[in-house]
C-alpha positions in Angstrom: -56.0 -7.3 -38.3 -53.2 -8.1 -35.8 -50.7 -8.3 -38.6 -52.0 -5.1 -40.2 -51.6 -3.3 -36.9 -48.1 -4.6 -36.3 -46.8 -3.4 -39.7 -47.4 0.3 -39.3 -45.6 0.2 -35.9 -42.6 -1.5 -37.6 -42.7 1.1 -40.3 -42.8 4.0 -37.8 -40.1 2.7 -35.5 -37.2 4.4 -37.4 -39.2 7.7 -37.3 -39.9 7.3 -33.6 -36.3 6.5 -32.9 -35.2 9.5 -34.9 -37.7 11.8 -33.1 -36.4 10.4 -29.7 -32.8 11.2 -30.8 -33.9 14.7 -31.9 -35.6 15.3 -28.5 -32.5 14.1 -26.7 -30.2 16.4 -28.8 -32.6 19.3 -28.1 -32.5 18.6 -24.4 -28.7 18.4 -24.4 -28.5 21.7 -26.3 -30.8 23.3 -23.8 -28.7 22.0 -20.9 -25.6 23.3 -22.6 -27.2 26.7 -23.0 -28.2 26.9 -19.4 -24.6 26.0 -18.3 -22.4 29.1 -18.1 -19.7 29.0 -20.8 -16.1 28.8 -19.7 -13.5 29.9 -22.2 -10.5 27.8 -21.1 -7.1 27.4 -22.8 -7.2 23.8 -21.5 -10.2 22.9 -23.7 -13.6 21.7 -22.8 -13.9 21.6 -19.0 -16.6 18.9 -19.1 -15.0 15.5 -18.7 -15.8 13.1 -21.5 -16.7 9.5 -20.7 -14.1 7.0 -21.7 -15.6 4.2 -23.7 -14.1 0.8 -23.3 -13.7 -0.6 -26.8 -11.6 -3.6 -25.7 -12.7 -6.8 -27.5 -14.2 -9.3 -25.1 -14.6 -12.9 -26.2 -18.1 -14.3 -25.4 -16.5 -17.1 -23.2 -13.9 -14.9 -21.5 -16.0 -14.1 -18.4 -16.5 -17.9 -17.9 -12.8 -18.5 -17.6 -11.9 -15.2 -15.8 -14.8 -14.1 -13.6 -12.8 -11.5 -11.7 -12.6 -9.4 -14.9 -16.2 -8.1 -14.3 -15.7 -7.3 -10.6 -15.8 -3.6 -10.1 -13.4 -1.8 -7.8 -14.6 -1.7 -4.2 -12.3 1.1 -3.1 -11.0 4.4 -4.6 -7.6 4.8 -6.2 -5.8 8.1 -5.7 -4.2 7.9 -9.1 -1.8 10.3 -11.0 -3.2 8.9 -14.3 -6.9 9.8 -13.8 -9.1 12.2 -11.9 -8.9 11.9 -8.2 -11.7 10.2 -6.3 -14.4 12.1 -4.3 -14.4 10.6 -0.8 -16.2 11.5 2.4 -13.7 12.2 5.2 -14.4 12.3 9.0 -14.2 16.1 9.0 -17.1 16.2 6.5 -19.5 14.3 8.8 -21.6 15.9 11.4 -22.4 12.9 13.7 -20.9 9.5 14.4 -19.9 7.6 11.3 -21.3 4.3 12.6 -24.7 6.0 13.4 -24.8 7.6 9.9 -24.1 4.2 8.2 -26.7 2.5 10.3 -29.3 5.2 9.5 -28.5 4.9 5.8 -28.9 1.1 5.9 -32.3 1.5 7.7 -33.4 4.0 5.1 -32.5 1.6 2.3 -34.3 -1.2 4.0 -37.4 0.9 4.4 -37.5 2.0 0.8 -36.8 -1.4 -0.6 -39.9 -3.1 -2.1 -41.1 -6.0 0.0 -41.9 -9.3 -1.6 -45.5 -10.6 -1.6 -46.6 -13.1 1.0 -45.7 -16.7 0.3 -49.4 -17.7 0.0 -49.8 -15.3 -3.0 -46.6 -16.4 -4.8 -47.1 -18.7 -7.8 -45.5 -22.1 -7.5 -41.9 -22.0 -8.5 -40.8 -24.1 -11.3 -37.3 -25.7 -11.1 -35.6 -25.1 -14.4 -33.5 -27.9 -15.7 -29.9 -27.5 -14.8 -27.7 -26.8 -17.8 -24.8 -29.2 -18.1 -21.5 -27.3 -18.2 -18.9 -28.3 -20.7 -16.0 -30.2 -19.2 -13.4 -27.6 -20.1 -15.3 -24.9 -18.1 -14.8 -26.9 -14.8 -11.0 -26.5 -15.1 -11.3 -22.7 -15.0 -13.8 -22.5 -12.1 -12.5 -20.5 -9.1 -12.3 -22.0 -5.7 -14.6 -21.2 -2.8 -12.9 -17.9 -2.2 -13.3 -16.8 -5.8 -9.6 -17.1 -6.8 -8.2 -19.2 -9.6 -5.0 -20.2 -7.8 -3.0 -19.6 -4.6 -0.8 -16.8 -6.1 -4.0 -15.1 -7.4 -5.2 -15.0 -3.8 -2.0 -13.6 -2.3 -1.7 -11.0 -5.1 -5.2 -9.8 -4.4 -4.3 -8.5 -0.9 -1.0 -6.8 -1.9 -1.7 -5.8 -5.5 -1.5 -2.1 -4.9 1.9 -2.4 -3.1 3.2 -4.7 -5.9 2.1 -2.2 -8.5 3.7 0.7 -6.7 6.9 -1.2 -6.3 7.0 -2.1 -10.0 6.3 1.4 -11.2 8.8 3.0 -8.8 11.5 0.5 -9.7 11.1 1.0 -13.4 11.1 4.8 -13.0 14.1 4.9 -10.7 16.1 2.4 -12.8 15.6 4.2 -16.1 16.4 7.6 -14.5 19.5 6.4 -12.7 20.8 4.5 -15.8 20.4 7.6 -18.0 22.2 9.7 -15.4 25.1 7.2 -15.1 25.3 7.1 -18.8 25.8 10.8 -19.0 28.3 11.3 -16.1 30.4 8.2 -16.8 30.9 9.1 -20.5 32.1 12.6 -19.7 28.8 13.9 -21.0 29.3 12.4 -24.4 26.1 10.4 -24.1 24.0 13.3 -22.9 23.8 16.6 -21.0 21.7 18.3 -18.4 18.7 18.9 -20.6 18.7 15.3 -21.8 18.9 14.1 -18.1 15.8 16.2 -17.3 13.9 14.7 -20.2 15.1 11.2 -19.2 13.8 11.6 -15.6 10.5 13.0 -16.9 9.9 10.1 -19.3 11.0 7.6 -16.7 8.4 8.7 -14.2 5.8 8.9 -17.0 6.5 5.3 -17.7 6.2 4.4 -14.1 2.8 6.2 -13.8 1.5 4.4 -16.8 2.6 1.0 -15.3 1.1 1.5 -11.9 -1.4 4.4 -12.1 -4.5 2.4 -12.5 -3.8 0.0 -9.6 -1.8 1.8 -6.9 -2.1 5.4 -8.2 1.5 5.6 -9.3 2.6 8.0 -6.6 6.3 6.9 -6.8 7.2 9.7 -4.4 6.8 10.0 -0.6 5.9 13.7 -0.8 3.0 12.9 -3.2 1.8 10.1 -0.9 1.8 12.3 2.2 0.1 15.2 0.3 -2.6 12.9 -1.0 -3.3 11.7 2.6 -3.5 15.2 4.0 -5.4 17.0 1.2 -7.4 14.2 -0.6 -8.2 11.6 2.0 -5.6 8.9 1.0 -5.7 6.4 3.9 -3.1 7.3 6.5 -2.4 3.6 7.2 -1.3 3.1 3.6 1.2 6.0 3.7 3.6 3.9 5.7 3.4 0.9 3.4 3.6 3.1 0.3 6.7 5.0 1.5 8.3 1.7 2.6 7.6 0.2 -0.9 9.0 3.3 -2.6 12.2 3.0 -0.6 12.5 -0.7 -1.4 12.0 0.1 -5.0 14.7 2.8 -5.0 17.1 0.3 -3.3 16.4 -2.3 -6.0 16.7 0.3 -8.8 20.0 1.6 -7.3 21.4 -2.0 -7.2 20.3 -2.7 -10.8 21.8 0.6 -12.1 25.0 0.1 -10.2 25.4 -3.5 -11.5 24.8 -2.4 -15.1 27.2 0.5 -15.0 29.8 -0.8 -12.6 32.5 -1.1 -15.3 31.7 2.4 -16.6 31.9 3.8 -13.0 35.4 2.4 -12.4 36.5 3.4 -15.9 35.3 6.9 -15.3 37.1 7.1 -11.9 40.4 5.8 -13.5 40.2 8.3 -16.3 39.6 11.1 -13.8 42.4 10.0 -11.5 39.9 10.1 -8.6 38.6 7.6 -6.0 35.3 6.0 -7.0 33.4 7.8 -4.3 34.6 11.2 -5.6 34.3 10.4 -9.3 31.6 11.9 -11.6 29.5 8.8 -11.0 28.7 10.2 -7.5 26.6 12.9 -8.9 24.6 10.3 -10.8 23.9 8.0 -7.8 23.1 10.6 -5.2 21.9 14.2 -5.3 24.1 16.9 -3.7 23.9 20.7 -3.9 26.4 22.7 -5.9 29.4 23.9 -3.8 28.4 27.6 -4.4 24.8 27.1 -3.3 24.1 28.0 0.3 21.8 25.8 2.3 18.8 28.1 2.1 19.0 28.2 -1.7 19.2 24.4 -2.0 16.4 23.9 0.5 14.0 26.2 -1.2 14.9 24.9 -4.7 13.6 21.5 -3.5 10.7 23.1 -1.6 9.4 25.2 -4.5 9.8 22.4 -7.1 7.9 19.9 -5.1 5.2 22.5 -4.3 4.7 23.1 -8.0 4.6 19.4 -8.6 2.0 18.5 -6.0 -0.1 21.6 -6.9 -0.1 20.6 -10.6 -1.1 17.0 -9.7 -4.1 18.2 -7.7 -5.1 20.5 -10.5 -4.9 17.7 -13.1 -6.9 15.4 -10.8 -9.6 18.0 -10.2 -12.6 17.1 -12.4 -14.0 20.6 -11.9 -11.0 22.4 -13.2 -9.7 21.3 -16.6 -8.7 17.6 -16.5 -6.8 16.3 -19.5 -8.1 13.6 -21.9 -7.8 9.9 -21.3 -4.2 8.7 -21.0 -2.7 12.2 -21.1 -2.3 12.9 -17.4 0.9 10.8 -17.0 2.4 12.4 -20.2 1.8 15.9 -18.9 3.4 15.0 -15.5 6.4 13.7 -17.4 6.7 17.0 -19.2 6.3 18.8 -15.9 9.1 16.8 -14.1 11.3 17.6 -17.1 10.6 21.3 -16.7 11.1 21.3 -12.9 14.5 19.7 -13.2 15.5 22.2 -15.9 14.2 25.2 -14.0 15.0 24.3 -10.4 17.3 21.3 -10.4 20.7 22.9 -11.0 21.4 24.3 -7.5 20.2 21.3 -5.5 20.6 18.4 -7.9 16.9 18.2 -8.8 15.8 15.4 -6.5 12.2 16.3 -5.5 11.8 12.8 -4.2 13.3 11.4 -1.0 13.1 7.8 -2.1 15.1 8.5 -5.3 18.0 9.8 -3.2 18.0 7.4 -0.2 18.0 4.1 -2.1 21.0 4.6 -4.4 22.8 6.3 -1.5 22.4 3.2 0.6 23.5 1.0 -2.3 26.8 2.8 -2.8 27.3 2.7 0.9 27.1 -1.1 0.8 29.4 -0.9 -2.3 32.1 0.6 0.0 31.9 4.3 -0.9 32.1 5.3 2.7 29.7 6.6 5.4 30.5 10.2 4.7 27.8 10.1 2.1 25.3 10.4 5.0 27.2 13.1 6.8 28.3 15.5 4.1 26.6 18.9 3.7 25.2 18.6 7.2 23.2 15.5 6.4 21.7 17.0 3.2 19.9 13.7 2.5 17.5 14.4 5.4 16.7 18.1 5.2 16.8 18.3 1.5 15.2 15.3 -0.3 13.0 14.5 2.7 12.1 17.5 4.7 12.1 20.1 2.0 10.2 17.9 -0.5 7.5 16.8 2.0 7.0 20.3 3.3 6.9 21.7 -0.2 4.4 19.2 -1.3 2.1 20.0 1.6 2.5 23.7 0.9 1.7 23.2 -2.8 -1.5 21.3 -1.9 -2.4 24.1 0.6 -2.1 26.8 -2.0 -4.2 25.0 -4.6 -6.9 24.1 -2.1 -6.9 27.6 -0.5 -7.2 29.4 -3.8 -9.1 27.1 -6.2 -10.4 23.8 -4.9 -14.0 23.7 -3.6 -14.4 20.0 -2.8 -15.4 19.0 0.7 -12.6 16.4 1.1 -10.0 19.1 1.6 -9.5 20.1 5.3 -9.5 23.7 4.3 -13.2 23.4 3.2 -14.4 21.8 6.5 -16.8 23.8 8.6 -15.0 25.0 11.7 -17.0 22.7 14.1 -16.3 19.7 11.9 -12.7 20.5 11.6 -12.4 20.7 15.4 -14.3 17.4 15.6 -12.0 15.7 13.1 -8.9 16.7 15.1 -10.4 15.5 18.3 -11.3 12.1 16.8 -7.8 11.7 15.6 -6.4 12.5 19.0 -8.9 10.1 20.6 -7.9 7.3 18.3 -4.2 7.9 19.0 -4.7 8.0 22.8 -6.8 4.8 22.7 -4.0 2.9 21.0 -1.4 4.0 23.6 -0.9 1.8 26.7 -0.6 5.0 28.9 -2.5 8.2 29.3 -5.9 6.6 28.5 -7.6 8.7 31.1 -7.8 11.5 28.6 -9.8 9.4 26.2 -13.0 10.0 28.1 -12.4 13.7 28.1 -11.8 13.6 24.3 -15.0 11.7 23.8 -16.9 14.3 25.7 -15.3 17.0 23.7 -16.4 15.2 20.5 -20.0 15.0 21.7 -19.9 18.7 22.5 -19.1 19.5 18.9 -22.0 17.4 17.7 -24.6 19.2 19.8 
């Protein structure tokens, strides 16, 4: 009888599975019907889940245990949707108190084990003997396979940002030098725009999943202000981007040194006035007044940052997997074509500063940092950072509804977040600490 009962269940299992699938499809259809339709030229607004189809050997986890470890911190990446984080301005009370209350609630709801007297006696299972070769791949007590693995773990994001920025700057500078030192026989202005776009696309693909692939100080600062990127990492990221631009400038200059001197000899000009100068540093055109050059950089970076925030907004119309960096490459190409002629199309302070410092060390003269009223400061740095902040402001003010944007803070929480920042800054200074107590009282007043 037991066998006869089991057989019908086996025979009916495909039918039951099919009915479950039908019910699931019906539920999905009903959910789709309840969701308001959005007719978007960007395709389906709902983000599809990316399935990981990478082949994994059964013994791979045994020899590389870190592969299965999930990320314990968000990544503000240009290659994927931006993370949703909780910022101080979104909290009503003290962050430590909220974390403690959350932990107490989890402890209260966690099921308690039965008393020891009611537990059945535990049986010690026999220990499985590991194969000798597995002991070679066992990590040390800290969970690292070797010493470099440990050091890399703590600076992996900075190393990835340096690699991505170095590759992007090197390819872009080499393409520009190839064009200008060949009297534009190896390219023209549209090809330069495409080369810079593809260079940054490559850099984002290299570093986007680890560091975010910012590759631009204006993007890093804008991510910190509008999306909660840690402010303490802004300094390290910008320093890494500058170091990457110096390395890229040195590599490009070394590869094209002969072409630079040959171009200067054919033009009967000093090296620091030859066409190669336009390749290594960005300068406004002689006919462009300072306001035109400033706002060319300002508008270009504003469009760039606004588009990055739009692509990273999962409630807007995020592109498919792997397409975000490609779209940004096309966007950079378009920005250089549309807005790069008057000012040189920098849109990136690190891209200009590193090669400018390299050619200074090569003996091109200190006038590179004084010409055009120190254009390298108020152009690639001031105009680009201010433009990036303005682009993020416009997108968040008109479209973005997420709570991590300061524009969406409630007024009391916005005031509280500003007071907390002032209190932290005052507490770190060796003087004027008397005002810390006043700031703490003001914070408590906003929480009442």
